[in-house]
C-alpha positions in Angstrom: -5.4 -9.5 -21.0 -8.0 -8.5 -18.5 -7.0 -7.9 -14.9 -9.1 -10.8 -13.7 -7.4 -13.2 -16.1 -4.0 -11.8 -15.1 -4.8 -12.4 -11.4 -6.0 -16.0 -12.1 -2.7 -16.6 -14.0 -0.6 -15.1 -11.2 -2.5 -16.4 -8.2 -3.2 -20.0 -8.9 -2.3 -22.1 -5.9 0.5 -24.2 -7.1 4.2 -24.7 -6.7 5.1 -21.8 -9.0 6.2 -18.5 -7.5 3.4 -15.9 -7.4 4.0 -12.3 -8.2 5.3 -9.6 -5.8 5.3 -5.8 -5.8 7.9 -3.2 -4.8 6.7 -0.9 -2.0 8.4 2.3 -0.8 7.3 5.4 1.1 7.7 7.7 4.1 5.8 7.8 7.3 3.9 10.8 8.6 5.7 13.1 11.0 5.5 12.2 14.6 6.5 14.1 17.8 5.6 17.4 16.2 6.2 19.4 19.4 9.2 17.5 20.9 11.3 16.2 18.1 9.5 16.2 14.7 10.7 13.5 12.3 9.6 10.8 9.9 11.1 7.7 8.5 11.5 6.1 5.1 10.9 2.5 4.1 11.5 0.3 1.0 10.6 -3.4 0.6 9.2 -6.1 -1.6 5.8 -7.6 -0.7 5.3 -11.3 -0.1 3.8 -13.4 -2.9 0.2 -13.0 -3.9 -2.3 -14.7 -1.6 -5.6 -15.6 -3.1 -8.8 -14.2 -1.5 -11.9 -15.2 -3.5 -11.6 -13.7 -7.0 -8.9 -11.3 -5.8 -5.6 -11.4 -3.9 -3.5 -9.4 -1.4 0.1 -9.4 -0.2 1.7 -9.6 3.2 4.1 -6.7 3.9 6.9 -6.5 6.4 9.5 -3.7 6.7 11.8 -1.9 9.1 12.2 1.9 8.6 15.4 3.8 8.5 17.0 5.1 11.7 16.4 8.5 13.3 18.3 9.4 16.5 19.0 5.7 17.4 15.5 4.3 16.7 13.5 2.7 13.9 10.0 1.2 13.5 8.7 -2.0 12.1 5.5 -3.0 10.4 3.7 -6.3 9.6 0.4 -6.3 7.8 -1.2 -6.7 4.4 -2.3 -4.7 1.4 -5.8 -4.2 0.0 -6.9 -6.3 -2.9 -5.8 -5.5 -6.4 -6.6 -2.0 -7.9 -6.6 -2.1 -11.7 -4.5 0.6 -13.4 -5.0 -0.4 -17.0 -3.5 -2.8 -19.5 -4.3 -5.7 -17.2 -2.0 -4.5 -14.5 -2.7 -3.5 -10.9 -1.4 -2.0 -7.7 -2.3 -2.4 -4.0 -2.9 0.2 -1.3 -1.9 0.1 2.3 -2.7 2.5 5.2 -1.6 1.6 8.8 0.7 2.5 11.7 4.2 1.3 12.6 5.3 -0.3 15.9 5.9 1.9 18.9 9.5 2.7 19.5 11.1 5.7 21.4 7.7 6.4 22.9 5.8 6.9 19.6 4.5 5.4 16.4 4.0 6.7 12.8 1.1 6.5 10.5 1.8 5.8 6.8 0.0 5.2 3.6 1.5 4.0 0.3 0.7 2.2 -3.0 2.7 -0.6 -4.4 4.4 -0.2 -7.7 2.9 -2.1 -10.7 3.7 -5.8 -10.8 6.2 -6.8 -13.6 6.1 -3.3 -15.3 8.2 -4.3 -18.3 6.4 -7.5 -19.3 4.4 -7.5 -22.5 
């Protein structure tokens, strides 16, 4: 099935649940001189949101703790990036909230949606 057909099937505006993706990663190191550290995150995106012939996903997460602080993020992915066999991933590059006087940059790609489906 082509990626476009797959997206139409998954992203129709109806009462059925639309697909989601797993997302995990690590932030870039912050406070390189004072207290160098990074954070990890893992989440599941929101359901697919149609955008013309494409779609994106809203993303929200809270990082792990480091010395009594964490960071949060709220944003969205890029559109679908085909990876073969009618499947796709999404990319995200942004920054976290400021906490403990700093923020972290990050970039990540979602995992393939429904990887074991035929």
